[in-house]
C-alpha positions in Angstrom: 80.1 -28.2 -43.7 80.0 -31.8 -45.7 80.8 -30.0 -49.3 83.6 -27.7 -47.2 85.1 -31.1 -46.7 84.8 -32.4 -49.6 86.6 -29.6 -51.3 89.0 -29.6 -48.7 90.4 -33.5 -48.9 90.0 -35.9 -51.1 87.1 -38.9 -51.5 88.5 -42.4 -50.9 87.9 -43.2 -54.6 90.3 -40.0 -55.6 93.2 -41.3 -53.3 93.0 -44.6 -54.8 93.3 -43.4 -57.9 95.5 -41.1 -57.0 97.6 -43.3 -55.4 97.9 -46.2 -58.4 98.6 -43.1 -60.6 101.9 -42.0 -58.5 103.3 -45.6 -58.4 102.7 -46.1 -62.3 104.5 -42.4 -62.6 107.4 -43.9 -60.1 107.8 -47.1 -62.2 107.9 -45.4 -65.7 111.1 -42.4 -63.9 114.2 -44.7 -64.7 112.9 -45.1 -68.2 112.1 -41.4 -69.1 115.6 -40.3 -67.4 117.2 -43.0 -69.7 115.2 -41.5 -72.9 116.0 -37.9 -71.4 119.5 -38.5 -71.2 120.2 -40.0 -74.8 118.1 -37.2 -76.1 120.6 -34.6 -74.2 123.5 -37.1 -75.3 124.5 -37.4 -71.4 124.5 -40.7 -71.2 127.1 -43.1 -69.5 128.3 -45.9 -71.7 128.4 -49.3 -70.0 131.9 -50.8 -70.2 132.9 -54.3 -69.2 136.4 -53.0 -68.5 138.7 -54.5 -70.8 139.4 -52.5 -73.5 138.6 -49.3 -71.6 139.7 -49.1 -68.0 137.9 -47.1 -65.7 140.6 -44.1 -65.6 140.0 -44.1 -69.2 136.5 -43.0 -69.1 137.3 -40.0 -69.8 137.7 -40.0 -72.9 134.2 -41.6 -73.3 133.0 -39.4 -77.2 129.2 -40.1 -77.6 127.6 -39.3 -81.0 124.3 -38.2 -80.7 122.0 -40.1 -83.2 119.0 -40.1 -81.1 118.1 -36.7 -81.0 118.9 -36.9 -84.8 116.1 -39.6 -85.0 113.5 -37.9 -82.8 114.2 -33.9 -84.6 114.3 -35.3 -87.9 110.9 -36.6 -87.5 109.6 -33.7 -85.8 110.6 -31.2 -87.8 108.5 -32.4 -90.8 105.2 -32.3 -88.5 103.4 -28.7 -88.8 99.6 -28.2 -88.7 98.4 -25.6 -90.7 94.5 -25.8 -90.3 91.3 -27.7 -88.7 88.1 -28.6 -90.6 85.0 -28.9 -88.1 82.6 -31.4 -88.6 80.6 -31.2 -91.7 81.8 -28.7 -92.9 84.2 -28.0 -96.0 86.4 -24.8 -95.3 89.0 -24.8 -92.7 87.8 -23.0 -89.3 89.0 -19.9 -88.2 87.9 -20.0 -84.9 89.8 -23.3 -84.4 92.7 -21.6 -85.5 92.3 -18.3 -83.6 92.3 -20.5 -80.3 95.2 -23.0 -81.9 97.3 -18.7 -82.2 95.7 -17.7 -78.8 97.7 -20.1 -76.9 101.0 -19.7 -78.9 100.5 -23.5 -79.9 102.7 -22.7 -83.4 105.9 -22.9 -81.0 103.9 -25.2 -79.1 103.0 -28.0 -80.7 106.9 -28.9 -81.8 107.8 -28.9 -77.8 104.5 -31.8 -77.5 105.7 -34.3 -80.9 109.2 -33.6 -79.4 108.2 -34.8 -76.1 105.8 -38.0 -77.9 108.4 -38.9 -79.9 111.0 -38.9 -76.9 109.3 -40.6 -74.1 107.0 -42.3 -76.2 104.3 -40.2 -74.8 103.2 -36.7 -74.6 100.1 -34.9 -72.5 97.9 -31.6 -73.4 96.2 -30.6 -70.7 93.1 -27.6 -70.7 91.9 -25.5 -68.4 89.4 -22.6 -67.6 91.3 -19.3 -68.8 90.1 -17.0 -65.5 91.3 -13.8 -67.4 89.5 -14.6 -71.2 87.1 -17.2 -70.9 86.8 -17.1 -75.0 89.8 -18.6 -75.1 90.6 -21.6 -72.8 94.3 -22.4 -71.9 95.8 -25.4 -73.6 99.1 -26.3 -72.4 101.7 -28.8 -73.1 102.8 -30.5 -69.9 106.5 -32.3 -69.4 105.6 -36.3 -69.9 108.3 -37.4 -67.1 105.8 -35.7 -64.8 102.6 -37.3 -65.8 101.0 -40.5 -65.6 97.6 -41.6 -67.0 95.2 -44.3 -66.5 93.0 -45.7 -69.3 90.2 -48.3 -68.9 91.0 -51.4 -71.3 87.8 -52.0 -71.9 85.4 -49.1 -73.0 89.1 -46.9 -73.6 88.2 -44.0 -71.5 90.5 -42.2 -69.7 90.4 -43.1 -65.7 92.5 -40.3 -64.8 95.8 -38.6 -65.3 98.8 -37.0 -62.8 101.1 -34.6 -63.0 103.8 -34.7 -60.2 106.1 -31.7 -59.5 108.3 -29.1 -57.3 106.8 -25.5 -57.2 109.2 -22.5 -57.2 109.0 -23.1 -53.9 110.4 -26.7 -53.7 107.6 -28.1 -52.6 106.1 -31.2 -54.1 103.2 -31.0 -55.9 100.5 -33.1 -58.0 97.6 -32.2 -60.0 94.5 -34.8 -59.9 92.4 -34.6 -63.5 89.4 -36.4 -63.7 85.9 -37.1 -65.2 84.5 -34.7 -63.0 87.4 -32.6 -62.2 90.8 -30.6 -61.8 92.4 -31.2 -58.4 95.7 -29.3 -57.3 97.5 -30.7 -54.7 100.6 -29.7 -52.2 102.5 -32.0 -49.3 102.6 -30.9 -46.0 103.5 -32.6 -42.6 100.2 -34.3 -42.5 99.7 -35.1 -45.8 98.5 -33.7 -49.1 96.0 -30.5 -49.0 93.7 -29.3 -51.5 95.4 -26.0 -52.6 92.4 -26.0 -56.0 89.3 -27.5 -57.2 87.6 -27.1 -60.2 84.7 -28.9 -60.8 84.0 -29.2 -64.4 81.5 -32.0 -64.8 82.9 -32.8 -68.3 82.6 -36.5 -67.9 86.2 -36.9 -69.1 89.6 -35.8 -67.6 90.8 -32.3 -69.7 93.9 -34.3 -70.7 94.4 -35.9 -74.1 97.8 -38.2 -74.3 99.7 -38.5 -77.6 101.4 -41.8 -77.8 104.3 -42.7 -80.3 103.8 -46.0 -82.2 101.0 -46.4 -80.7 99.9 -50.5 -80.2 96.3 -52.0 -79.0 96.4 -52.4 -75.1 99.6 -50.2 -74.7 99.3 -46.8 -73.1 102.7 -46.0 -72.8 104.0 -45.6 -76.5 107.4 -46.4 -77.5 110.2 -43.9 -77.7 111.6 -43.1 -81.6 114.8 -43.2 -80.9 114.5 -47.4 -79.5 116.0 -48.6 -82.1 119.0 -46.9 -82.1 120.4 -46.4 -78.7 122.1 -49.4 -78.9 124.0 -48.7 -81.9 124.2 -45.4 -80.5 126.6 -46.8 -77.6 128.2 -49.6 -80.1 129.1 -46.3 -81.9 130.3 -44.4 -79.1 132.9 -46.9 -77.5 134.2 -47.2 -80.9 134.8 -43.6 -81.2 135.9 -43.6 -77.3 138.8 -46.1 -78.6 139.6 -44.0 -81.1 139.9 -41.1 -78.5 142.2 -43.2 -76.8 144.4 -44.3 -80.1 144.6 -40.9 -80.9 145.9 -39.8 -77.9 148.4 -43.1 -77.1 149.6 -44.8 -80.4 148.0 -42.7 -83.4 151.2 -40.1 -83.2 154.8 -41.9 -84.7 156.9 -42.4 -81.5 160.5 -41.4 -81.9 163.8 -43.5 -80.2 167.6 -43.0 -79.6 169.5 -45.4 -78.1 173.2 -45.1 -77.0 173.0 -42.0 -75.3 173.9 -41.3 -71.8 170.9 -39.6 -70.3 173.1 -37.4 -67.7 173.8 -35.1 -70.5 170.6 -34.6 -71.5 171.0 -31.2 -69.9 169.9 -28.0 -69.9 173.1 -26.0 -71.1 172.3 -23.0 -69.5 171.1 -24.1 -66.0 172.7 -27.4 -65.9 169.2 -28.7 -65.0 167.3 -32.1 -66.3 165.9 -31.4 -69.7 162.0 -32.3 -69.2 160.5 -35.0 -71.4 158.5 -33.6 -74.1 161.1 -31.1 -74.2 163.9 -33.4 -75.4 161.0 -35.1 -77.0 160.9 -32.3 -79.2 163.9 -30.2 -79.1 167.0 -31.1 -77.8 167.2 -34.8 -79.2 167.2 -33.2 -82.5 170.6 -31.7 -82.1 172.3 -34.4 -79.6 175.2 -35.7 -80.2 176.8 -39.1 -79.4 179.2 -41.2 -81.0 177.4 -44.2 -80.9 173.9 -42.6 -80.6 171.0 -44.9 -83.1 167.7 -42.7 -83.4 164.8 -43.8 -85.2 160.7 -43.4 -85.4 157.6 -46.2 -84.2 155.2 -46.3 -86.8 151.6 -44.7 -86.0 148.9 -46.4 -85.9 146.4 -47.1 -88.4 142.7 -46.3 -87.4 140.8 -46.7 -90.4 139.4 -49.5 -89.1 137.8 -48.1 -85.6 136.6 -45.1 -88.6 134.8 -48.0 -90.4 133.4 -49.7 -87.8 131.8 -45.8 -86.7 130.4 -45.6 -90.4 128.9 -49.2 -90.4 127.3 -48.6 -87.5 125.9 -44.9 -89.1 124.2 -47.7 -92.0 123.0 -49.5 -89.2 121.4 -46.9 -87.6 120.0 -45.7 -91.0 118.6 -48.4 -91.9 116.0 -49.0 -88.9 115.1 -45.5 -88.5 114.5 -44.9 -92.0 115.8 -41.5 -92.3 118.6 -41.2 -94.8 122.1 -42.2 -94.8 123.7 -39.2 -95.2 121.9 -37.9 -91.9 124.5 -39.9 -89.9 127.6 -40.4 -92.6 129.4 -37.6 -94.1 129.1 -38.1 -98.3 131.8 -36.4 -100.7 129.1 -37.0 -103.5 127.4 -34.8 -105.9 124.1 -33.3 -104.0 121.0 -35.6 -105.3 118.6 -34.1 -107.9 114.7 -33.3 -106.4 113.4 -36.3 -107.2 116.4 -38.4 -105.6 115.6 -36.7 -102.6 112.3 -37.4 -102.6 113.3 -41.2 -103.4 116.0 -41.3 -100.3 113.0 -40.0 -97.7 111.0 -42.1 -98.5 110.6 -43.6 -95.5 111.1 -40.9 -93.5 108.1 -39.3 -95.4 105.6 -42.5 -94.9 106.9 -42.5 -90.6 106.1 -38.4 -90.3 102.6 -39.1 -92.4 101.6 -41.7 -90.1 102.1 -39.9 -86.9 100.2 -37.0 -88.5 97.1 -38.8 -89.0 97.4 -40.6 -85.0 98.7 -37.2 -83.9 96.1 -35.2 -85.9 92.8 -37.3 -83.9 94.6 -36.2 -80.4 94.8 -32.5 -81.8 91.2 -32.8 -82.7 90.4 -34.0 -79.1 92.2 -30.7 -77.6 90.4 -28.5 -79.9 86.8 -30.0 -78.6 87.8 -30.2 -74.9 88.6 -26.2 -75.6 85.3 -26.3 -77.3 83.5 -27.7 -74.6 84.9 -25.1 -72.0 84.5 -22.1 -74.6 80.7 -23.1 -75.2 79.2 -25.6 -73.0 78.6 -27.4 -75.7 80.4 -30.9 -76.7 81.1 -30.9 -80.7 82.1 -33.5 -82.8 85.9 -33.8 -81.8 86.4 -36.6 -83.1 85.3 -36.1 -86.7 87.6 -32.5 -86.1 90.2 -33.5 -88.5 93.4 -31.8 -88.6 95.6 -30.5 -92.2 99.1 -30.8 -92.4 101.9 -28.9 -94.2 103.1 -31.5 -96.7 106.3 -33.3 -94.9 108.5 -34.1 -97.9 111.0 -31.8 -98.6 110.1 -28.5 -100.5 110.4 -28.9 -104.3 108.8 -26.1 -105.3 109.5 -26.0 -109.0 107.7 -29.6 -109.4 104.7 -29.3 -107.7 104.2 -25.7 -108.8 104.6 -27.3 -112.7 101.9 -30.1 -112.2 98.8 -27.8 -110.1 99.7 -25.5 -112.9 98.5 -28.0 -115.6 96.1 -30.4 -113.4 94.7 -26.3 -113.1 95.0 -25.4 -116.8 93.4 -26.5 -120.0 90.4 -29.0 -118.8 90.8 -27.8 -115.5 90.5 -30.7 -112.8 91.3 -28.2 -109.5 89.8 -25.4 -108.7 92.1 -22.4 -107.4 90.4 -22.7 -103.8 91.8 -26.9 -104.3 95.0 -25.3 -105.7 96.1 -23.5 -102.9 95.3 -26.8 -100.5 97.7 -28.8 -103.0 100.3 -25.8 -103.0 99.9 -26.0 -98.4 98.9 -22.6 -98.3 97.8 -21.7 -95.1 94.6 -19.7 -94.8 95.7 -16.2 -93.9 98.0 -17.0 -97.1 94.7 -17.5 -99.1 93.1 -14.5 -97.6 95.3 -12.4 -98.8 94.7 -13.9 -102.6 91.3 -13.6 -102.3 91.8 -10.2 -101.4 94.0 -9.4 -104.8 91.3 -11.1 -107.0 88.3 -9.2 -105.5 90.7 -5.9 -105.8 91.2 -6.6 -109.5 87.4 -7.1 -110.3 87.0 -4.2 -109.3 89.7 -2.1 -110.9 90.8 -4.5 -114.0 94.2 -2.3 -114.5 95.5 -4.0 -111.4 96.1 -7.3 -112.5 98.4 -6.1 -115.3 100.7 -4.5 -112.6 100.4 -7.7 -110.1 101.1 -9.9 -113.4 104.0 -8.0 -113.5 104.8 -8.3 -109.9 104.6 -11.9 -109.7 106.6 -12.5 -112.5 109.5 -10.3 -110.9 109.6 -12.5 -107.9 108.8 -16.3 -109.2 111.9 -16.8 -109.5 112.4 -16.3 -105.6 109.6 -18.0 -104.6 110.2 -20.6 -101.9 106.7 -22.7 -101.1 104.2 -19.5 -100.4 103.6 -20.2 -96.7 
């Protein structure tokens, strides 16, 4: 009976942890909503009402630089393989777990969540349909909060709060000894599922962006660009208003009788815009004087927007051409790499930090799969080169290192080319086929020479 009650109700300690996590999630909600709006370009500008009265808010124009700042870094992060502790070659088993959970498409979502909100979460759980492939799931950051012991840096628990397909409030409480699923009822939170995994740690891995000692929330990649984006958006809003009101030259005519400005067929007064564009052109009056007012000069507004684009480029580390249009000729390969040096280094630092987290994800997955803990903190994550591909330059350098007095093995050259394991396996099979039938080498050499001009990186 006691065991049944334990499964139906949370213990006092579990209730306390859930209450603290729910409070943390509520406190973070305002920040998360703001970050989501900026990523989606749906934020409302703060105006003091002098230059832009409330009735002109319809002209608000938002330039979505925050999304550029997030996506350009995330697009440079692509996991290539995993290496287990104490082993030299990449792990086929860990790659299989990755592919079984469709993480080639799931990982970019996680990286985007972490860069947008400052934190991202991946959960690992039992797969009832296939015990050999535990479920690895990317969770919505807005629905998750965690609590970490500052002294030991070990996770005390995580909470996900959401609504199900019936719009009922639901929670999932992840603790070191169990994962608990709850639904809100009139009498409180009712347990609808419980997995007593007894892992010794919650089956959740938290990814933090711009991680700092003692900070378990992270910082959004957009943080530095938000004030500048708002400033640029105000300038664009003013530009819209100016285009509507004073960008078109105004026309005037003096010394005319308004009562004569009628349609000759109907005798009705001519509408203002019809008179502006047509009738006034042929109006005849002895003392009439016509002319135009000069249009407003808008270069100050367009120049201001360009200036803000330069500031965003300086604080984000992205090339200026990502924010401001350029009429110069495309840069050469070396110039592109130099221009992107800060972006590349930023992506490499994130790969180093988030690579450790993906190693822990694989470690928890192995624990569910085998019942034993691997050396998760020593599972290394290998990434593709985040730099803009310059295949000819890289291929020339690698061929020089592998030829003459070689300093690179064949496998090492493949690694430098950022080939993944399936690509390398195909080449191994080609080499084995050549060894068995040397005549194949001649035909393959011709095929490779013909395809060399269209090669684009060989992933």
